C-alpha positions in Angstrom: 59.9 -72.2 188.2 63.3 -73.8 188.2 64.4 -72.8 191.7 68.0 -73.8 191.1 68.4 -71.5 188.1 67.3 -68.5 190.2 70.3 -69.0 192.6 73.7 -67.4 192.5 75.5 -69.9 194.9 77.6 -67.5 197.0 80.8 -67.5 199.0 82.2 -64.1 199.7 83.7 -64.4 203.2 87.2 -62.8 203.6 88.6 -66.0 205.1 87.5 -68.4 202.3 90.1 -71.0 201.4 90.5 -73.3 198.3 88.5 -76.0 200.3 85.6 -73.6 200.6 85.6 -72.6 197.0 85.9 -76.3 195.8 82.9 -77.2 198.0 80.9 -74.3 196.5 81.8 -75.3 192.9 80.9 -79.0 193.5 77.6 -78.0 195.0 76.9 -75.7 192.1 77.6 -78.5 189.6 75.4 -80.9 191.5 72.4 -78.6 191.8 73.0 -76.8 188.5 72.8 -73.4 190.1 72.8 -70.4 187.8 76.2 -69.3 189.0 78.8 -69.3 191.7 79.3 -65.8 193.1 82.9 -65.5 194.5 85.6 -62.9 195.3 87.7 -61.9 192.3 90.8 -63.8 193.5 89.1 -67.1 192.7 87.6 -66.2 189.3 90.2 -67.8 187.1 90.2 -71.0 189.1 86.4 -71.2 189.1 86.2 -70.5 185.4 88.5 -73.4 184.7 86.7 -75.8 187.0 83.3 -74.9 185.6 84.1 -74.7 181.9 82.4 -78.0 181.1 79.3 -77.2 183.2 76.2 -75.0 182.9 77.2 -73.0 185.9 78.3 -69.4 185.3 81.0 -67.5 187.2 79.9 -64.3 188.9 82.2 -62.0 190.8 82.0 -58.7 192.8 83.4 -55.3 192.1 84.0 -52.5 194.6 83.0 -55.0 197.2 81.7 -54.6 199.9 81.7 -50.9 200.6 81.5 -49.4 197.1 83.9 -46.6 198.0 86.6 -47.5 195.5 87.4 -44.9 192.8 85.7 -45.3 189.5 89.0 -46.1 187.8 89.6 -48.9 190.3 86.2 -50.4 189.6 86.8 -50.3 185.9 90.2 -52.1 186.3 88.6 -54.7 188.6 86.0 -55.3 185.9 88.4 -55.6 183.1 90.5 -58.0 185.1 87.6 -60.1 186.2 86.4 -60.5 182.6 89.9 -61.4 181.5 90.0 -64.1 184.2 86.8 -65.6 183.0 83.9 -63.9 184.8 80.5 -64.2 183.1 78.7 -61.8 185.4 79.7 -58.7 187.3 78.0 -57.6 190.6 79.2 -54.0 191.3 78.6 -51.9 194.4 77.7 -48.3 193.8 79.4 -45.5 195.6 76.8 -45.2 198.3 78.3 -42.0 199.8 78.1 -40.3 196.4 74.5 -41.4 196.1 73.8 -39.9 199.5 75.5 -36.7 198.3 72.9 -36.7 195.5 75.6 -36.9 193.0 73.3 -38.8 190.7 75.3 -38.1 187.5 78.3 -39.7 189.1 76.4 -42.9 190.0 75.0 -43.2 186.4 78.4 -42.6 185.0 80.0 -45.1 187.3 77.5 -47.9 186.4 77.9 -47.2 182.7 81.7 -47.2 182.8 81.6 -50.6 184.6 79.1 -51.9 182.0 81.5 -50.7 179.2 84.4 -52.5 180.8 82.3 -55.6 181.2 81.5 -55.7 177.5 78.9 -58.4 176.7 78.9 -59.7 180.3 75.9 -59.3 182.5 76.1 -56.5 185.1 74.2 -56.3 188.4 74.2 -53.1 190.4 74.3 -53.5 194.2 72.7 -50.5 196.0 72.8 -51.7 199.6 69.1 -51.1 200.6 69.8 -51.3 204.3 71.4 -47.8 204.1 68.5 -46.3 202.1 65.0 -45.2 202.9 62.1 -46.1 200.5 62.4 -42.8 198.6 66.1 -43.4 198.1 65.5 -47.0 196.9 63.0 -45.6 194.4 65.5 -42.9 193.2 68.5 -45.3 192.9 66.3 -47.7 191.0 65.3 -45.0 188.6 69.0 -44.2 188.1 69.9 -47.8 187.4 67.0 -48.0 185.0 68.6 -45.3 182.9 71.9 -47.2 182.6 73.2 -50.2 180.5 73.1 -52.5 183.5 71.0 -55.7 183.4 70.0 -56.0 187.1 69.6 -54.0 190.3 70.7 -55.9 193.4 69.6 -55.3 196.9 72.6 -56.0 199.1 76.1 -57.1 199.6 75.2 -59.3 202.6 77.8 -57.3 204.6 75.7 -54.3 205.6 73.3 -53.9 208.5 70.6 -55.8 206.7 69.7 -57.7 203.5 66.9 -58.0 201.0 63.3 -57.4 202.0 60.2 -58.1 199.8 59.3 -54.4 200.3 62.6 -53.2 198.8 62.4 -55.7 196.0 58.9 -54.5 195.0 60.0 -50.8 195.0 63.0 -51.7 192.9 60.9 -53.7 190.4 58.4 -50.9 190.1 61.0 -48.2 189.3 63.9 -49.8 187.5 62.5 -49.4 184.0 62.0 -53.1 183.2 65.4 -54.3 184.4 65.6 -57.4 186.6 66.0 -57.5 190.4 68.4 -59.7 192.4 67.6 -60.2 196.1 70.6 -61.0 198.3 71.4 -61.1 202.0 69.1 -62.9 204.4 67.6 -65.4 201.9 68.0 -68.5 203.9 65.0 -70.8 203.0 62.6 -71.6 200.2 60.0 -69.5 201.9 62.3 -66.5 201.8 63.1 -67.2 198.1 59.4 -67.5 197.2 58.7 -64.2 199.0 61.4 -62.4 197.0 60.2 -63.9 193.7 56.6 -62.9 194.5 57.9 -59.3 195.1 59.6 -59.3 191.7 63.1 -60.8 192.0 64.3 -63.0 189.2 67.7 -63.9 190.8 68.6 -64.8 194.3 72.0 -64.4 195.9 72.5 -66.9 198.8 75.1 -69.0 200.5 72.2 -71.4 201.5 71.4 -72.7 198.0 71.8 -76.3 199.0 69.6 -75.8 202.1 67.0 -74.0 200.0 66.9 -76.8 197.5 66.3 -79.3 200.3 63.7 -77.3 202.2 66.1 -76.6 205.1 67.0 -73.4 206.9 70.4 -72.0 206.0 72.7 -69.2 207.1 73.3 -65.8 205.6 76.4 -64.8 203.7 
């Protein structure tokens, strides 16, 4: 298992500066992480800085609440791809899911996938706001869409990934992959998520994980 290639090296704080993004990019190059996961405003810059590397550019859509309109999420996705994004992490409309408007959630995901074209799409469902039955249900919905991954968390909710949530998702997402994010701060955390079924990890502590140190959450 190449641990570095499991990691989306992440900086999504609202107050991030050029200095923070440059540090993230240089660390990603050094450790050959799978991607940098950044806010949309930095996508074009990161794409240029990483074009000669093996590091992908991942960005977030409808972040962090998921309560944007569908049309807004589609525009964000088109804009991100135009600016050089390789991967799209979108937040579902959690309120509409709670309303049991499942057709809307499926449509929302598929419309973002259509806007993303051939780019990989991960669907953030924010498990901290869902019980186990809801995690199962939303996983089944994602499993019917054209998305590539289901993702546990934004890192901005009341909690992050848990091995239990990852396992439920893996068991019900119709063969799609699972990204665990939020609260993965150490190699032990990462290994627990992988054992539960995750094939990608979102973390701001990628460097610490690679060096067997304890990091902070994003």
